[in-house]
C-alpha positions, -999 to 999 in steps of 0.1 A, spaced: 145 -366 -901 162 -356 -867 141 -378 -840 132 -363 -810 153 -371 -776 136 -368 -739 158 -362 -711 151 -345 -682 165 -309 -673 193 -319 -652 233 -316 -655 240 -349 -657 206 -359 -674 221 -337 -704 251 -352 -704 236 -385 -704 219 -377 -731 240 -352 -748 260 -393 -751 235 -413 -761 226 -383 -793 270 -388 -801 266 -423 -805 238 -423 -825 250 -392 -851 277 -419 -855 253 -444 -863 239 -422 -891 204 -414 -869 198 -371 -865 185 -364 -830 173 -331 -812 169 -325 -774 135 -328 -760 135 -309 -727 115 -322 -699 113 -315 -658 102 -345 -643 84 -345 -608 113 -359 -589 130 -321 -600 105 -306 -590 98 -317 -551 127 -316 -535 115 -310 -503 111 -343 -495 134 -378 -491 129 -398 -516 110 -422 -498 85 -400 -489 70 -392 -518 74 -422 -537 41 -435 -523 25 -417 -553 44 -439 -572 69 -456 -587 88 -432 -620 94 -399 -600 123 -390 -625 109 -410 -656 73 -403 -655 72 -375 -680 95 -389 -701 72 -421 -706 38 -396 -716 58 -378 -738 70 -412 -756 32 -421 -749 14 -385 -766 51 -387 -793 60 -362 -789 94 -378 -786 109 -406 -805 131 -419 -777 147 -414 -742 169 -419 -724 173 -423 -683 200 -434 -657 184 -467 -657 179 -473 -613 154 -446 -620 135 -464 -643 102 -487 -628 113 -529 -638 79 -528 -653 68 -508 -678 38 -490 -693 21 -510 -721 30 -498 -753 63 -490 -746 107 -511 -740 132 -505 -737 157 -511 -766 192 -506 -750 212 -509 -724 246 -496 -732 277 -501 -713 276 -492 -679 301 -472 -661 312 -469 -626 289 -491 -607 302 -482 -574 288 -451 -546 314 -434 -536 321 -407 -504 328 -372 -512 346 -348 -476 367 -321 -472 403 -330 -481 419 -317 -451 385 -328 -432 401 -368 -435 412 -385 -408 434 -414 -417 429 -431 -377 387 -435 -379 374 -460 -407 360 -438 -445 385 -411 -429 355 -395 -414 355 -380 -374 337 -395 -343 298 -390 -350 304 -370 -388 275 -360 -408 273 -373 -439 238 -367 -460 221 -388 -485 184 -389 -492 191 -430 -499 176 -457 -475 200 -481 -490 227 -462 -483 213 -451 -448 215 -489 -440 253 -495 -452 266 -466 -435 253 -469 -401 261 -510 -405 295 -498 -406 302 -464 -386 267 -471 -364 282 -434 -345 273 -416 -376 250 -391 -376 231 -403 -414 211 -367 -429 186 -364 -458 203 -346 -482 193 -341 -518 199 -314 -547 220 -318 -578 257 -327 -571 269 -289 -572 245 -282 -547 254 -323 -529 287 -311 -525 279 -274 -514 266 -291 -484 298 -302 -477 320 -271 -481 300 -247 -463 297 -272 -429 260 -284 -438 270 -323 -434 312 -332 -430 309 -352 -459 284 -369 -491 273 -401 -508 273 -405 -547 269 -423 -571 304 -424 -590 291 -428 -626 277 -397 -617 304 -375 -617 325 -393 -635 296 -382 -664 302 -352 -654 339 -347 -651 332 -325 -619 363 -306 -604 368 -323 -569 396 -298 -561 396 -291 -522 377 -331 -515 389 -355 -513 370 -389 -533 368 -424 -514 351 -448 -538 330 -474 -510 339 -510 -514 309 -529 -533 312 -562 -505 304 -535 -478 283 -505 -502 268 -532 -530 248 -505 -549 217 -502 -564 200 -522 -589 210 -506 -627 232 -482 -609 261 -470 -636 236 -479 -666 219 -457 -688 181 -471 -703 173 -459 -744 129 -465 -740 111 -461 -774 77 -469 -784 66 -504 -796 63 -493 -828 94 -468 -829 103 -466 -868 128 -489 -882 161 -478 -885 159 -455 -859 148 -494 -835 181 -508 -858 207 -477 -847 193 -478 -806 203 -516 -808 234 -509 -820 241 -486 -788 235 -523 -769 263 -536 -739 254 -578 -738 267 -583 -706 251 -550 -685 221 -561 -700 226 -591 -685 236 -574 -656 210 -551 -648 179 -575 -659 193 -597 -635 191 -574 -610 157 -553 -617 137 -587 -617 151 -597 -580 144 -562 -580 107 -566 -586 106 -597 -570 105 -581 -540 87 -550 -552 114 -524 -541 119 -484 -548 134 -460 -534 113 -468 -498 135 -505 -499 169 -503 -488 180 -528 -514 213 -538 -528 218 -553 -560 254 -562 -582 259 -588 -604 289 -591 -623 309 -619 -645 334 -644 -620 352 -661 -648 318 -684 -664 292 -679 -636 279 -651 -625 282 -632 -591 244 -617 -572 262 -598 -544 224 -582 -526 227 -563 -499 190 -554 -473 181 -530 -444 159 -538 -418 141 -505 -408 135 -505 -369 97 -507 -359 78 -519 -390 83 -525 -422 86 -490 -447 98 -457 -442 95 -438 -411 92 -396 -405 114 -380 -395 154 -406 -389 154 -435 -401 168 -462 -371 185 -492 -385 178 -528 -363 202 -545 -388 212 -559 -420 212 -591 -445 242 -591 -471 235 -627 -492 265 -639 -521 257 -665 -545 276 -679 -579 255 -693 -609 251 -700 -644 216 -700 -646 193 -662 -640 163 -675 -626 179 -694 -603 204 -668 -590 168 -640 -592 149 -670 -571 179 -681 -550 183 -635 -538 151 -637 -536 140 -659 -510 167 -656 -489 155 -625 -481 120 -627 -474 129 -661 -453 143 -636 -438 118 -604 -432 90 -640 -419 123 -640 -393 124 -600 -385 76 -608 -384 
């Protein structure tokens, strides 16, 4: 019997789903891909933070609907796209081994300026639709002009090649999974201490129904990586407690540090009030918080309390 694996239609989503398909096949579990176009893939004219007002899950809702309607038996998501609460009847069955958690900056090789931080000329134009990335860039290079830029990886690289922007910020995991040729470009992995990634970045999630067939569920469970599951669970708990999504410029990374866990977090503060703005986003300030510990609840609660106290102080 072949189970139906729901996936978005983008090249990256297909690469990710095909990788899971191959791993399941090695476990004796056959699947066929069912392509589903997500709302986020069709609404490309606005930044994500402007259209997420219709509710979270722009890239996942239609896949979850297909699961609930029994049109597919499992779905593969980029974990950072998946809301922190699943609809009744669904669950995340596995978080496979995590890819790179880092962001990277991509610019033309012959435009790199070694004397400037990040290799970008003064007042360079950088494309990204992520509020978090916008805030982090402005924190280290206030002179940069950061504009909203959406689209798949080739589209964004073409924006650099054509001169529409001087550089783009991308998730390194996506480039790695696609195996994208960067001939003529220069890629710089951004330091994690200044560019804290989105919660769950670099990880995949395999979502199923609560009544998932036993043989399929057992095969999926073998793909789970305990370290990735723990780290991303902590990151996403912090995101959930802060009631965030694409409208919150939040970065959270949980990593092993000896026998302990270390959480690094970043929160940008939008000038002129709460939430996203129409037009260019102006950044008042940003906050960073680091904590080392062994108790999951303590790591989450202290991180959340720090940011809540900062938000209260800014009111």
